[in-house]
Backbone as a chain_set.jsonl record, in Angstrom:
{"seq": "XXXXXXXXXXXXXXXXXXXXXXXXXXXXXXXXXXXXXXXXXXXXXXXXXXXXXXXXXXXXXXXXXXXXXXXXXXXXXXXXXXXXXXXXXXXXXXXXXXXXXXXXXXXXXXXXXXXXXXXXXXXXXXXXXXXXXXXXXXXXXXXXXXXXXXXXXXXXXXXXXXXXXXXXXXXXXXXXXXXXXXXXXXXXXXXXXXXXXXXXXXXXXXXXXXXXXXXXXXXXX", "coords": {"N": [[111.761, 148.105, -79.392], [111.769, 146.744, -76.211], [110.239, 144.766, -75.188], [108.345, 141.806, -76.091], [106.316, 142.58, -77.627], [104.884, 143.857, -80.673], [106.121, 146.895, -82.132], [104.927, 150.176, -82.802], [106.146, 151.535, -85.671], [108.51, 152.718, -88.201], [109.502, 151.861, -91.483], [112.399, 151.45, -93.559], [114.4, 154.175, -94.915], [112.839, 156.461, -94.862], [109.971, 156.097, -94.291], [107.664, 153.781, -92.54], [105.759, 151.439, -92.907], [93.288, 148.259, -98.314], [91.475, 148.178, -103.092], [89.296, 146.592, -103.186], [86.916, 145.203, -102.124], [85.231, 142.151, -101.911], [82.618, 142.028, -104.127], [82.18, 144.736, -103.873], [82.42, 148.219, -104.803], [85.341, 149.734, -106.32], [87.742, 151.772, -104.514], [87.249, 155.318, -104.455], [89.166, 157.671, -106.399], [91.491, 159.636, -104.693], [91.718, 163.225, -104.181], [94.582, 165.034, -105.323], [97.18, 165.524, -102.951], [98.314, 168.552, -101.46], [101.432, 170.404, -101.509], [103.733, 170.712, -98.717], [103.539, 173.597, -96.549], [105.819, 176.247, -97.08], [106.751, 178.181, -95.375], [106.365, 179.779, -92.133], [104.525, 181.818, -92.342], [102.83, 180.955, -94.313], [101.4, 178.961, -93.177], [98.378, 177.887, -91.706], [96.787, 179.145, -88.776], [96.712, 177.065, -85.96], [94.013, 175.816, -84.127], [93.403, 175.826, -80.53], [92.022, 173.585, -79.68], [90.915, 171.167, -81.892], [88.86, 169.347, -84.248], [88.903, 166.412, -86.277], [87.362, 164.952, -89.022], [87.064, 161.716, -90.148], [86.142, 160.149, -92.984], [85.566, 157.013, -93.561], [85.942, 153.761, -95.178], [84.446, 152.078, -93.644], [82.821, 153.659, -92.149], [82.026, 156.667, -90.199], [84.466, 158.534, -88.386], [85.51, 160.463, -85.635], [88.006, 162.603, -84.566], [89.496, 164.162, -81.832], [91.684, 166.807, -81.153], [93.582, 168.122, -78.741], [95.653, 170.761, -78.579], [97.484, 171.282, -76.551], [98.34, 168.831, -75.604], [100.394, 167.746, -77.261], [102.065, 169.813, -78.91], [103.73, 170.033, -81.293], [103.127, 167.676, -82.701], [100.332, 167.967, -82.957], [100.118, 170.308, -84.511], [101.354, 169.484, -86.873], [99.753, 167.338, -87.724], [97.388, 168.718, -88.22], [98.191, 170.314, -90.412], [98.744, 168.322, -92.301], [96.191, 167.137, -92.672], [94.758, 169.344, -93.655], [96.09, 169.657, -96.051], [95.117, 167.578, -97.489], [96.403, 165.196, -97.348], [95.851, 162.663, -96.214], [93.714, 161.652, -97.619], [92.363, 158.911, -99.258], [94.2, 157.194, -98.136], [95.317, 154.002, -96.989], [94.442, 151.825, -94.284], [96.947, 150.317, -93.405], [98.203, 148.738, -91.569], [96.865, 146.693, -89.352], [96.546, 145.547, -86.341], [94.987, 143.513, -84.283], [93.901, 144.319, -80.985], [96.13, 145.829, -80.478], [97.413, 148.034, -82.327], [96.164, 150.308, -84.884], [97.293, 151.431, -87.906], [98.14, 154.151, -90.125], [98.972, 156.392, -92.886], [100.672, 156.597, -95.13], [100.886, 158.117, -98.151], [98.779, 157.764, -101.074], [100.115, 158.325, -103.404], [103.381, 157.826, -104.34], [105.264, 159.88, -104.821], [104.246, 162.071, -103.431], [104.36, 161.049, -100.836], [107.158, 160.853, -100.495], [107.862, 163.544, -100.54], [106.602, 164.666, -98.232], [107.606, 163.0, -96.227], [110.144, 163.831, -95.796], [110.012, 165.876, -94.056], [110.591, 166.109, -90.951], [109.342, 166.179, -87.632], [109.818, 167.988, -84.537], [110.42, 166.466, -81.293], [107.809, 165.78, -78.915], [107.215, 166.109, -75.46], [106.028, 163.387, -73.463], [102.904, 163.729, -72.406], [100.422, 162.637, -72.111], [98.902, 159.441, -71.608], [99.305, 156.433, -73.532], [96.574, 155.387, -74.047], [93.696, 153.32, -74.839], [92.236, 154.273, -77.875], [93.605, 156.666, -78.197], [95.604, 158.782, -80.369], [98.757, 158.642, -81.957], [101.906, 159.641, -83.254], [103.805, 157.512, -85.339], [107.142, 156.279, -84.986], [110.666, 155.721, -85.438], [112.529, 156.443, -83.688], [114.113, 159.153, -81.821], [113.263, 162.309, -83.219], [112.201, 161.312, -85.612], [109.593, 161.432, -86.515], [107.045, 161.752, -88.952], [104.665, 161.389, -91.022], [103.112, 159.188, -90.408], [100.655, 157.601, -88.445], [99.243, 156.09, -85.534], [96.43, 154.404, -84.044], [95.748, 153.606, -80.798], [94.706, 150.453, -79.818], [94.232, 149.357, -77.442], [95.119, 149.833, -73.982], [98.262, 150.864, -74.228], [100.519, 151.213, -72.401], [103.226, 150.815, -72.096], [104.386, 152.114, -74.2], [104.555, 154.728, -73.471], [106.89, 155.08, -71.966], [108.721, 154.814, -73.946], [108.713, 157.105, -75.368], [106.614, 157.73, -77.1], [104.272, 160.011, -77.949], [101.018, 160.797, -77.357], [98.713, 162.718, -79.311], [96.074, 163.183, -79.779], [92.64, 161.944, -79.701], [90.187, 159.413, -80.346], [86.91, 160.37, -80.46], [84.455, 159.796, -81.408], [83.226, 156.95, -83.073], [84.921, 154.804, -82.451], [84.088, 152.222, -82.551], [83.92, 151.863, -85.261], [86.623, 151.932, -86.025], [87.402, 149.567, -84.805], [86.244, 147.735, -86.473], [87.706, 147.669, -88.8], [89.347, 146.018, -91.512], [91.328, 143.327, -90.543], [92.665, 141.072, -91.394], [95.157, 140.697, -92.602], [96.948, 141.296, -90.706], [99.998, 141.978, -89.067], [102.984, 143.694, -90.331], [105.636, 142.25, -92.385], [108.526, 141.06, -90.568], [106.699, 139.959, -88.85], [104.111, 139.378, -89.608], [101.817, 138.727, -92.362], [101.241, 141.0, -93.691], [101.255, 144.194, -95.54], [104.374, 145.219, -97.03], [106.307, 147.747, -95.826], [108.314, 149.17, -97.217], [107.708, 148.648, -99.883], [105.186, 149.768, -100.023], [105.79, 152.475, -99.778], [107.234, 152.772, -102.123], [105.474, 152.118, -104.249], [102.916, 152.893, -103.555], [99.318, 153.021, -103.512], [98.911, 151.353, -105.664], [100.412, 149.028, -105.322], [99.208, 148.15, -102.911], [96.475, 147.791, -103.62], [96.667, 145.753, -105.474], [97.882, 143.623, -104.098], [96.796, 143.524, -101.542], [93.856, 143.658, -101.383], [91.678, 143.924, -99.625], [91.979, 145.798, -97.693], [90.845, 148.403, -95.556], [90.057, 151.956, -95.84], [90.696, 155.536, -95.885], [88.359, 157.704, -97.035], [88.059, 160.486, -97.081], [89.586, 163.097, -95.238], [88.908, 165.678, -93.023], [89.118, 168.896, -91.44], [87.023, 170.019, -88.884]], "CA": [[110.961, 147.811, -78.212], [112.451, 145.699, -75.478], [109.303, 143.688, -74.922], [108.092, 140.97, -77.253], [105.167, 143.119, -78.341], [105.291, 144.636, -81.831], [106.209, 148.319, -81.855], [104.585, 151.088, -83.884], [107.443, 151.963, -86.176], [108.628, 153.098, -89.594], [110.475, 151.031, -92.16], [113.132, 152.151, -94.596], [115.016, 155.422, -94.49], [111.877, 157.555, -94.703], [108.727, 155.778, -93.594], [107.342, 152.384, -92.509], [104.421, 151.358, -92.656], [93.202, 147.091, -98.896], [90.502, 147.947, -102.022], [88.349, 145.852, -103.95], [86.196, 144.248, -101.296], [84.45, 141.271, -102.773], [81.266, 142.484, -104.36], [82.065, 146.161, -103.627], [83.03, 149.079, -105.795], [86.692, 150.151, -105.949], [87.833, 153.038, -103.795], [87.344, 156.492, -105.306], [90.489, 158.257, -106.468], [91.565, 160.836, -103.858], [92.271, 164.424, -104.78], [96.012, 165.136, -105.031], [97.551, 166.293, -101.775], [99.134, 169.71, -101.761], [102.771, 170.388, -100.927], [103.815, 171.349, -97.396], [103.792, 175.042, -96.535], [107.259, 176.498, -97.038], [107.109, 179.138, -94.339], [105.39, 179.922, -91.056], [103.492, 182.743, -92.795], [101.908, 180.232, -95.179], [100.661, 177.98, -92.4], [97.169, 178.356, -91.037], [96.856, 179.046, -87.328], [96.094, 175.85, -85.444], [93.199, 176.081, -82.922], [93.834, 175.158, -79.305], [91.388, 172.266, -79.789], [90.202, 171.01, -83.158], [88.394, 167.994, -84.549], [89.087, 165.918, -87.64], [86.409, 163.926, -89.442], [87.541, 160.712, -91.095], [85.1, 159.402, -93.701], [86.264, 155.79, -93.921], [85.175, 152.733, -95.871], [83.602, 151.389, -92.67], [81.955, 154.61, -91.456], [82.583, 157.947, -89.764], [85.289, 158.59, -87.185], [85.835, 161.833, -85.255], [89.202, 162.697, -83.731], [89.683, 165.452, -81.168], [93.1, 167.091, -80.924], [93.904, 169.256, -77.863], [97.019, 171.126, -78.943], [98.339, 171.262, -75.363], [98.886, 167.502, -75.379], [101.633, 167.558, -78.024], [101.926, 170.89, -79.888], [104.363, 169.758, -82.589], [102.334, 166.656, -83.368], [99.015, 168.527, -83.283], [100.278, 171.247, -85.628], [101.7, 168.754, -88.098], [98.567, 166.596, -88.143], [96.49, 169.733, -88.78], [98.695, 170.676, -91.738], [98.57, 167.159, -93.18], [94.771, 167.002, -93.008], [94.405, 170.481, -94.511], [96.702, 169.437, -97.358], [94.443, 166.397, -98.064], [97.4, 164.122, -97.418], [95.332, 161.364, -95.814], [92.628, 161.209, -98.5], [92.725, 157.713, -100.014], [95.171, 156.37, -97.417], [94.887, 152.703, -96.483], [94.822, 151.375, -92.947], [97.798, 149.236, -93.897], [98.644, 147.887, -90.457], [95.77, 146.504, -88.407], [96.929, 144.474, -85.415], [93.945, 143.471, -83.244], [94.302, 144.469, -79.584], [97.387, 146.567, -80.35], [97.321, 149.327, -83.003], [95.771, 150.469, -86.289], [98.231, 152.443, -88.394], [97.948, 154.684, -91.474], [99.772, 157.593, -93.083], [101.488, 156.616, -96.338], [100.025, 158.646, -99.198], [98.541, 156.887, -102.221], [101.072, 158.705, -104.441], [104.728, 157.74, -103.772], [105.966, 161.162, -104.889], [103.747, 162.879, -102.319], [104.925, 160.471, -99.616], [108.561, 161.235, -100.383], [107.927, 164.972, -100.24], [106.228, 164.918, -96.848], [108.395, 162.21, -95.279], [111.405, 164.524, -95.544], [109.748, 166.9, -93.043], [110.509, 165.496, -89.626], [108.89, 167.148, -86.635], [110.502, 167.852, -83.24], [109.784, 165.613, -80.293], [106.937, 166.332, -77.884], [107.251, 165.312, -74.233], [104.841, 162.56, -73.262], [102.033, 164.306, -71.383], [99.247, 161.781, -72.0], [99.21, 158.021, -71.726], [98.839, 155.743, -74.728], [95.399, 154.594, -73.705], [92.871, 152.924, -75.963], [91.561, 155.36, -78.563], [94.469, 157.813, -78.453], [96.377, 158.789, -81.61], [100.162, 158.926, -81.724], [102.74, 159.503, -84.442], [104.767, 156.419, -85.353], [108.52, 156.767, -85.039], [111.717, 154.726, -85.227], [113.466, 156.991, -82.725], [114.027, 160.605, -81.665], [113.319, 163.129, -84.419], [111.858, 160.534, -86.806], [108.159, 161.493, -86.808], [106.718, 162.466, -90.191], [103.264, 161.378, -91.444], [102.385, 157.978, -90.034], [99.918, 157.726, -87.185], [98.535, 154.882, -85.12], [95.397, 154.471, -83.014], [95.919, 152.538, -79.815], [93.519, 149.608, -79.726], [94.148, 148.97, -76.033], [96.052, 150.652, -73.216], [99.649, 150.477, -74.526], [101.245, 152.113, -71.516], [104.676, 150.634, -72.263], [104.851, 153.059, -75.212], [104.832, 156.012, -72.817], [108.299, 155.103, -71.569], [109.545, 154.823, -75.147], [108.67, 158.423, -75.972], [105.486, 157.918, -78.015], [103.478, 161.068, -77.327], [99.685, 160.958, -77.94], [98.336, 164.097, -79.611], [94.631, 163.265, -79.955], [91.897, 160.752, -79.31], [88.932, 159.152, -81.056], [85.778, 160.707, -79.59], [83.305, 159.127, -82.013], [83.563, 155.984, -84.111], [85.893, 153.776, -82.095], [83.528, 150.959, -83.031], [84.284, 151.786, -86.682], [88.034, 151.539, -86.047], [87.498, 148.165, -84.405], [85.723, 146.896, -87.552], [88.583, 147.712, -89.968], [89.817, 144.68, -91.872], [92.597, 142.993, -89.907], [93.078, 139.73, -91.776], [96.572, 140.629, -92.998], [97.64, 141.478, -89.431], [101.15, 142.867, -89.002], [103.922, 143.723, -91.441], [106.741, 141.298, -92.268], [108.436, 139.608, -90.544], [105.767, 139.488, -87.819], [102.866, 138.926, -90.21], [101.765, 138.635, -93.83], [100.7, 142.258, -94.184], [102.024, 144.951, -96.518], [105.765, 145.57, -96.809], [106.361, 149.197, -95.793], [109.188, 149.695, -98.265], [106.975, 148.569, -101.151], [104.098, 150.747, -99.963], [106.393, 153.763, -100.078], [107.717, 152.792, -103.501], [104.414, 151.961, -105.248], [101.654, 153.456, -103.096], [98.105, 152.205, -103.529], [98.976, 150.349, -106.733], [100.88, 147.811, -104.651], [98.232, 147.694, -101.925], [95.256, 147.322, -104.281], [96.953, 144.488, -106.168], [98.301, 142.558, -103.194], [96.021, 143.532, -100.288], [92.646, 144.362, -101.832], [90.62, 144.04, -98.633], [92.288, 146.854, -96.723], [89.959, 149.565, -95.462], [90.746, 153.177, -96.253], [90.096, 156.853, -95.595], [87.853, 158.373, -98.237], [88.388, 161.904, -96.957], [89.829, 163.605, -93.888], [88.679, 167.123, -93.011], [89.052, 169.575, -90.149], [85.703, 170.61, -88.657]], "C": [[111.583, 146.635, -77.474], [111.526, 144.545, -75.12], [109.107, 142.881, -76.19], [106.925, 141.48, -78.076], [105.632, 143.911, -79.545], [105.206, 146.114, -81.547], [105.736, 149.133, -83.045], [105.87, 151.701, -84.396], [107.349, 152.372, -87.616], [109.663, 152.199, -90.222], [111.179, 151.849, -93.213], [113.661, 153.459, -94.068], [114.018, 156.519, -94.236], [110.668, 157.148, -93.897], [108.482, 154.284, -93.53], [106.001, 152.158, -93.155], [104.46, 150.35, -91.709], [92.004, 147.446, -99.617], [89.476, 147.19, -102.772], [87.725, 144.789, -103.059], [85.31, 143.409, -102.199], [83.029, 141.774, -102.884], [81.083, 143.962, -104.152], [82.743, 146.944, -104.727], [84.44, 149.444, -105.361], [86.673, 151.495, -105.259], [87.901, 154.188, -104.769], [88.759, 157.047, -105.296], [90.528, 159.532, -105.631], [92.069, 162.028, -104.647], [93.749, 164.515, -104.422], [96.266, 165.979, -103.793], [98.423, 167.466, -102.187], [100.481, 169.596, -101.067], [102.757, 171.042, -99.553], [104.044, 172.851, -97.529], [105.287, 175.287, -96.348], [107.681, 177.457, -95.938], [106.016, 179.223, -93.299], [104.241, 180.821, -91.485], [102.44, 182.043, -93.648], [101.024, 179.262, -94.404], [99.464, 178.622, -91.715], [97.317, 178.184, -89.53], [96.082, 177.828, -86.837], [95.297, 176.181, -84.18], [93.737, 175.329, -81.708], [93.247, 173.746, -79.213], [90.678, 172.204, -81.135], [89.789, 169.551, -83.343], [88.6, 167.671, -86.029], [88.065, 164.824, -87.902], [87.08, 163.0, -90.45], [86.328, 160.003, -91.686], [85.78, 158.15, -94.223], [85.347, 154.809, -94.643], [84.276, 151.943, -94.938], [82.656, 152.343, -91.932], [82.715, 155.83, -90.979], [83.343, 157.817, -88.453], [85.598, 160.061, -86.906], [86.99, 161.81, -84.265], [89.268, 164.089, -83.115], [91.159, 165.627, -80.82], [93.251, 168.316, -80.023], [95.385, 169.603, -78.063], [97.975, 171.046, -77.76], [98.96, 169.893, -75.102], [100.275, 167.339, -76.001], [101.633, 168.577, -79.165], [102.538, 170.609, -81.257], [103.553, 168.734, -83.386], [100.985, 167.189, -83.809], [99.095, 169.467, -84.475], [100.53, 170.513, -86.934], [100.505, 167.969, -88.625], [97.561, 167.54, -88.793], [96.917, 170.087, -90.21], [98.496, 169.537, -92.734], [97.11, 167.0, -93.616], [94.343, 168.118, -93.949], [94.95, 170.307, -95.931], [96.093, 168.252, -98.101], [95.385, 165.2, -98.179], [96.798, 162.744, -97.156], [94.191, 160.858, -96.692], [93.096, 160.011, -99.338], [93.702, 156.798, -99.312], [94.54, 155.076, -96.923], [95.273, 152.538, -95.014], [95.656, 150.111, -93.172], [98.309, 148.303, -92.802], [97.542, 147.817, -89.42], [96.101, 145.283, -87.554], [95.911, 144.462, -84.279], [94.536, 143.531, -81.842], [95.686, 145.11, -79.434], [97.258, 147.944, -81.006], [96.695, 149.189, -84.391], [96.594, 151.644, -86.805], [97.911, 152.85, -89.833], [98.89, 155.865, -91.658], [100.781, 157.554, -94.2], [100.573, 157.019, -97.482], [99.912, 157.68, -100.371], [99.534, 157.126, -103.353], [102.478, 158.694, -103.851], [105.489, 159.06, -103.803], [105.534, 162.08, -103.756], [104.319, 162.365, -101.003], [106.373, 160.902, -99.422], [108.712, 162.696, -99.988], [107.673, 165.232, -98.762], [107.117, 164.164, -95.852], [109.756, 162.835, -95.005], [111.259, 165.586, -94.453], [109.535, 166.253, -91.681], [110.166, 166.56, -88.585], [109.612, 166.918, -85.305], [109.719, 166.956, -82.294], [108.861, 166.421, -79.38], [107.111, 165.493, -76.622], [105.942, 164.549, -74.067], [104.04, 163.11, -72.093], [100.79, 163.461, -71.127], [99.665, 160.33, -72.168], [98.639, 157.449, -73.026], [97.701, 154.784, -74.369], [94.601, 154.267, -74.963], [92.15, 154.137, -76.546], [92.415, 156.584, -78.816], [95.227, 157.633, -79.764], [97.786, 159.283, -81.327], [100.917, 158.79, -83.036], [103.683, 158.314, -84.278], [106.168, 156.985, -85.507], [109.486, 155.62, -84.82], [112.731, 155.211, -84.207], [113.312, 158.496, -82.642], [114.156, 161.344, -82.999], [112.911, 162.433, -85.695], [110.381, 160.592, -87.174], [107.91, 162.286, -88.088], [105.212, 162.456, -90.456], [102.457, 160.214, -90.889], [101.872, 158.039, -88.6], [99.315, 156.375, -86.824], [97.506, 155.211, -84.057], [95.648, 153.312, -82.063], [94.615, 151.764, -79.663], [93.341, 148.993, -78.343], [95.03, 149.97, -75.276], [97.466, 150.12, -73.449], [100.597, 151.35, -73.701], [102.76, 151.94, -71.614], [105.243, 151.601, -73.301], [105.155, 154.432, -74.62], [106.321, 156.139, -72.51], [109.233, 155.166, -72.767], [109.456, 156.148, -75.912], [107.564, 158.659, -76.974], [104.472, 158.848, -77.355], [102.113, 161.213, -77.993], [99.356, 162.432, -78.164], [96.824, 164.27, -79.771], [93.96, 161.978, -79.531], [90.643, 160.63, -80.171], [87.789, 159.437, -80.085], [84.465, 160.154, -80.145], [83.821, 158.138, -83.052], [84.645, 154.983, -83.746], [85.398, 152.4, -82.524], [83.83, 150.758, -84.509], [85.736, 151.328, -86.818], [88.187, 150.052, -85.739], [86.98, 147.212, -85.479], [86.612, 146.901, -88.794], [89.174, 146.33, -90.235], [91.213, 144.419, -91.31], [93.132, 141.635, -90.278], [94.533, 139.591, -92.173], [97.493, 140.799, -91.785], [98.868, 142.38, -89.6], [102.013, 142.785, -90.26], [104.955, 142.615, -91.289], [107.827, 141.874, -91.341], [107.423, 139.066, -89.54], [104.492, 138.905, -88.407], [102.952, 138.928, -91.725], [101.212, 139.909, -94.452], [101.618, 142.967, -95.156], [103.459, 145.219, -96.061], [105.881, 147.093, -96.9], [107.209, 149.81, -96.887], [108.466, 149.699, -99.611], [105.796, 149.534, -101.171], [104.639, 152.126, -100.332], [106.777, 153.878, -101.544], [106.577, 152.837, -104.511], [103.051, 152.452, -104.803], [100.494, 152.485, -103.169], [98.079, 151.182, -104.652], [99.386, 149.002, -106.149], [99.816, 147.264, -103.701], [96.975, 147.135, -102.574], [95.471, 145.972, -104.95], [97.202, 143.337, -105.199], [97.426, 142.427, -101.946], [94.687, 144.24, -100.523], [91.575, 144.568, -100.779], [90.89, 145.108, -97.568], [91.22, 147.946, -96.732], [90.769, 150.834, -95.659], [89.989, 154.429, -95.816], [89.645, 157.469, -96.922], [88.272, 159.844, -98.225], [88.588, 162.251, -95.491], [89.694, 165.123, -93.919], [88.682, 167.655, -91.58], [87.676, 170.221, -90.024], [85.779, 172.13, -88.648]], "O": [[111.889, 145.617, -78.095], [111.995, 143.458, -74.784], [109.64, 143.23, -77.244], [106.578, 140.894, -79.101], [106.664, 144.577, -79.476], [104.326, 146.557, -80.808], [106.095, 148.828, -84.182], [106.608, 152.323, -83.633], [106.267, 152.381, -88.202], [110.619, 151.807, -89.554], [110.631, 152.832, -93.712], [113.412, 153.823, -92.918], [114.305, 157.436, -93.467], [110.358, 157.797, -92.898], [109.017, 153.55, -94.361], [105.417, 152.938, -93.907], [103.417, 149.948, -91.192], [91.472, 146.629, -100.369], [88.467, 147.882, -102.636], [87.987, 143.598, -103.232], [84.711, 143.921, -103.146], [82.324, 141.929, -101.887], [79.954, 144.446, -104.237], [83.543, 146.402, -105.49], [84.726, 149.466, -104.163], [85.722, 152.265, -105.392], [88.542, 154.068, -105.813], [89.475, 156.913, -104.304], [89.698, 160.42, -105.825], [92.759, 161.872, -105.654], [94.137, 164.114, -103.325], [95.642, 167.024, -103.605], [99.182, 167.378, -103.152], [100.653, 168.792, -100.151], [101.867, 171.839, -99.254], [104.657, 173.318, -98.489], [105.939, 174.612, -95.551], [108.864, 177.53, -95.606], [104.884, 178.8, -93.534], [103.106, 180.623, -91.051], [101.291, 182.481, -93.705], [100.01, 178.795, -94.922], [99.535, 179.745, -91.214], [97.898, 177.204, -89.062], [94.946, 177.591, -87.247], [95.848, 176.769, -83.249], [94.435, 174.325, -81.843], [93.903, 172.826, -78.724], [89.914, 173.108, -81.473], [90.305, 168.651, -82.681], [88.488, 168.533, -86.9], [87.916, 163.89, -87.114], [87.596, 163.447, -91.474], [85.58, 159.337, -90.971], [86.498, 158.208, -95.222], [84.134, 155.005, -94.708], [83.415, 151.2, -95.408], [81.791, 151.898, -91.177], [83.888, 156.015, -91.302], [82.934, 157.099, -87.54], [85.911, 160.818, -87.824], [86.957, 161.097, -83.262], [89.109, 165.087, -83.819], [91.797, 164.728, -80.272], [93.068, 169.441, -80.488], [96.26, 168.801, -77.74], [99.16, 170.77, -77.946], [99.998, 169.802, -74.447], [101.207, 166.858, -75.355], [101.239, 168.241, -80.281], [101.924, 170.917, -82.279], [103.323, 168.902, -84.584], [100.535, 166.896, -84.917], [98.235, 169.43, -85.354], [99.986, 170.878, -87.976], [100.267, 167.934, -89.832], [96.951, 167.197, -89.806], [96.08, 170.15, -91.11], [98.12, 169.772, -93.883], [96.831, 166.757, -94.79], [93.644, 167.87, -94.931], [94.335, 170.761, -96.896], [96.504, 167.949, -99.222], [95.182, 164.31, -99.005], [97.184, 161.765, -97.795], [93.746, 159.724, -96.514], [94.104, 160.094, -100.04], [94.014, 155.725, -99.828], [93.385, 155.052, -96.496], [96.3, 153.049, -94.567], [95.143, 148.993, -93.133], [98.791, 147.207, -93.087], [97.311, 148.78, -88.689], [95.955, 144.141, -87.991], [95.967, 145.319, -83.397], [95.539, 142.881, -81.547], [96.337, 144.959, -78.4], [97.018, 148.93, -80.308], [96.694, 148.113, -84.988], [96.592, 152.721, -86.209], [97.478, 152.034, -90.647], [99.538, 156.298, -90.705], [101.678, 158.396, -94.236], [99.586, 156.336, -97.755], [100.816, 156.886, -100.632], [99.77, 156.236, -104.17], [102.758, 159.476, -102.942], [106.281, 159.333, -102.901], [106.36, 162.79, -103.182], [104.718, 163.156, -100.149], [106.771, 161.274, -98.318], [109.587, 163.045, -99.196], [108.442, 165.941, -98.113], [107.352, 164.652, -94.746], [110.452, 162.417, -94.08], [112.254, 166.135, -93.979], [108.414, 165.896, -91.32], [110.643, 167.693, -88.655], [109.976, 165.787, -84.983], [108.524, 166.721, -82.471], [109.108, 167.597, -79.113], [107.151, 164.266, -76.713], [104.881, 165.016, -74.483], [104.439, 162.979, -70.936], [100.176, 163.552, -70.064], [100.677, 160.038, -72.806], [97.627, 157.923, -73.542], [97.851, 153.562, -74.387], [94.81, 154.867, -76.018], [91.537, 154.921, -75.822], [92.008, 157.467, -79.572], [95.467, 156.514, -80.217], [97.986, 160.221, -80.556], [100.602, 157.918, -83.845], [104.284, 158.126, -83.22], [106.354, 158.051, -86.094], [109.178, 154.662, -84.11], [113.682, 154.498, -83.884], [112.462, 159.064, -83.327], [115.04, 161.047, -83.803], [113.243, 162.913, -86.779], [109.952, 159.864, -88.069], [108.488, 163.354, -88.289], [104.539, 163.437, -90.14], [101.226, 160.26, -90.902], [102.569, 158.47, -87.682], [98.923, 155.607, -87.703], [97.665, 156.15, -83.278], [95.747, 152.162, -82.49], [93.559, 152.345, -79.413], [92.419, 148.211, -78.109], [95.622, 150.859, -75.889], [97.829, 149.061, -72.937], [101.378, 152.127, -74.251], [103.502, 152.85, -71.244], [106.442, 151.884, -73.293], [105.919, 155.208, -75.196], [106.933, 157.176, -72.765], [110.402, 155.527, -72.628], [110.054, 156.293, -76.978], [107.561, 159.69, -77.647], [103.885, 158.51, -76.327], [102.05, 161.716, -79.114], [99.669, 163.285, -77.333], [96.347, 165.398, -79.888], [94.61, 161.042, -79.064], [90.111, 161.627, -80.66], [87.704, 158.827, -79.02], [83.475, 160.059, -79.42], [84.737, 158.446, -83.815], [85.236, 154.369, -84.634], [86.198, 151.515, -82.825], [83.979, 149.625, -84.967], [86.045, 150.448, -87.622], [89.009, 149.365, -86.346], [87.241, 146.01, -85.414], [86.305, 146.202, -89.76], [89.463, 145.573, -89.308], [92.152, 145.175, -91.559], [93.969, 141.085, -89.561], [95.097, 138.5, -92.094], [98.679, 140.478, -91.849], [98.772, 143.44, -90.218], [101.806, 141.937, -91.128], [105.138, 142.089, -90.191], [108.025, 143.089, -91.337], [107.294, 137.851, -89.388], [103.858, 138.046, -87.795], [104.026, 139.108, -92.298], [100.768, 139.905, -95.6], [102.644, 142.419, -95.558], [103.725, 145.417, -94.876], [105.583, 147.669, -97.946], [106.861, 150.858, -97.429], [108.599, 150.644, -100.388], [105.445, 150.061, -102.227], [104.019, 152.856, -101.105], [106.663, 154.948, -102.141], [106.689, 153.519, -105.53], [102.108, 152.433, -105.594], [100.648, 151.288, -102.923], [97.298, 150.232, -104.597], [98.782, 147.971, -106.445], [99.551, 146.062, -103.684], [96.457, 146.111, -102.129], [94.563, 145.142, -104.99], [96.781, 142.208, -105.449], [97.326, 141.347, -101.364], [94.421, 145.29, -99.937], [90.635, 145.326, -101.016], [90.093, 145.283, -96.646], [90.753, 148.359, -97.793], [92.0, 150.809, -95.648], [88.819, 154.381, -95.436], [90.457, 157.718, -97.812], [88.77, 160.374, -99.219], [87.866, 161.771, -94.617], [90.308, 165.781, -94.759], [88.3, 166.959, -90.64], [87.214, 170.891, -90.947], [84.76, 172.798, -88.47]]}, "num_chains": 1, "name": "protein.A"}
């Protein structure tokens, strides 16, 4: 990013990138995510518009995905949710007034499997306005599993090729309440190291960043 603002990105060769709240119960163990479909015949048809329910540690969030916005991104997000990939995922990057990011599976082996499946680019048809969802990327052809929610109008990301594929239609107030005390990743902040998240999954996050909020379950309506 040519500006001084932090950029939604990925760390390491595959992916970039909290829960024992004081006095609260630990996060439930997510069900194992399934492997990606190996062929087009195995993939479920993606509706022209679909909604995803996120049951988070702070409350319910509903995401609407119009496939016409970014077909490759919409199809991939649908497959990830159906595979239960996001169940148990931490909101590992919470930068107030910029982005909230998630998308590294709790199991490092699952993350490695899915992060090898890069999706084609989508032209930017929608602006990165507050509440829109966009895949994180380090450059052309680098999108895999990580997603961020824009916490303000980040219109400079439009010119950089970040293509929104959905938007929060219910629960933006929930997103705004996610724990942001760790702020950004190193070197900009004291938050989780993306390379270590990929290597050790939630074991690393629970031990070092226990206050992170998380997705209990993600489902397609």
